[in-house]
C-alpha positions, -999 to +999 in steps of 0.1 A: -457+279-248-440+292-217-445+259-198-429+239-227-397+261-225-397+257-187-399+219-191-370+219-216-349+241-192-356+218-163-347+188-184-315+204-194-305+211-157-314+175-147-292+162-175-264+185-164-268+173-128-266+136-138-235+144-158-219+162-128-227+132-105-211+109-131-179+129-133-178+132-095-182+095-091-152+088-114-131+115-095-139+100-061-132+065-073-099+077-087-106+064-122-093+095-138-063+093-161-028+090-146-006+102-174-018+089-207-034+060-226-003+039-233+010+017-205+035-011-198+029-039-174+052-051-146+046-077-118+055-079-082+051-106-056+041-099-021+038-121+010+008-101+023-012-075+003-036-066+031-066-048+016-050-039-017-076-040-045-076-041-083-076-005-095-055+008-066-031+036-073+006+031-079+027+061-069+063+073-070+073+102-048+036+109-042+028+111-079+003+087-094+020+068-122-001+037-126-028+013-114-030-023-101-044-043-130-049-077-113-041-097-082-036-135-082-020-162-061+011-180-073+003-217-068+040-226-062+050-200-036+016-190-023+025-153-027+002-127-042+012-118-077+002-082-085+002-069-121+008-032-124+001-010-154+025+020-155+020+050-178+045+048-207+056+084-200+073+070-169+096+047-188+129+056-170+122+037-137+153+018-126+150-020-128+161-024-091+133-002-078+113-015-048+076-017-042+058-013-009+022-016+000+013+016+019-019+029+035-034+063+028-039+076+064-043+054+094-072+033+081-074+045+045-071+027+012-040+008+004-018+015-026+016+006-040+045+030-036+076+026-058+110+037-046+136+041-074+168+021-074+201+031-089+206+009-120+210+023-155+186-004-168+149+004-168+117-014-162+101-026-194+069-045-204+069-078-186+096-069-160+093-081-124+100-059-093+122-081-071+123-060-040+089-059-023+075-052+011+040-064+020+013-046+039+017-040+076-012-055+094-022-033+123-035-062+144-002-081+141+018-049+150-003-044+181+001-080+191+039-079+187+040-047+208+019-062+236+039-094+237+072-076+238+060-054+267+047-082+289+071-111+285+105-093+284+101-069+313+089-095+338+119-117+330+144-089+332+129-078+366+130-113+380+166-117+368+176-084+385+159-094+418+176-128+417+210-113+411+204-088+439+194-116+463+224-136+454+248-107+460+232-100+494+235-136+505+272-136+494+278-105+514+262-121+545+283-153+541+315-132+540+329-125+575 
């Protein structure tokens, strides 16, 4: 009789462990609620979304207010069209707000950060965010830095040496 009670107790703890892993998985994947069940949808077009994925967080002032619902390509402009679900409790976001694709840490996940505008009209279901800034691609940034360091300095140095040589020759030519 005692072994049967022990088996039931062990089974209970195994079920409890599986439930804990399930809850932890949803917390780590950030699938927990962000402010309620009701949402409204807005869209934003970006030239480059980097590694943004469906389900990524949408934040304002560091507070999670929504999620990325879908990402598609606009066949006319070849821009990424991102559909965003925002919790209906955040219904006073100005219509002229801007959206940026940001990175959590140096190499972390990407998310959308909203910065509020100043209009008295607010985003509603079906609105479009007009002011957007795409993802900053680290490789492009490093490439621009390196090209600005090598090309520009050599040309400036050569110009300075040339001007110095010309002025020295002019001084020699003068009696």
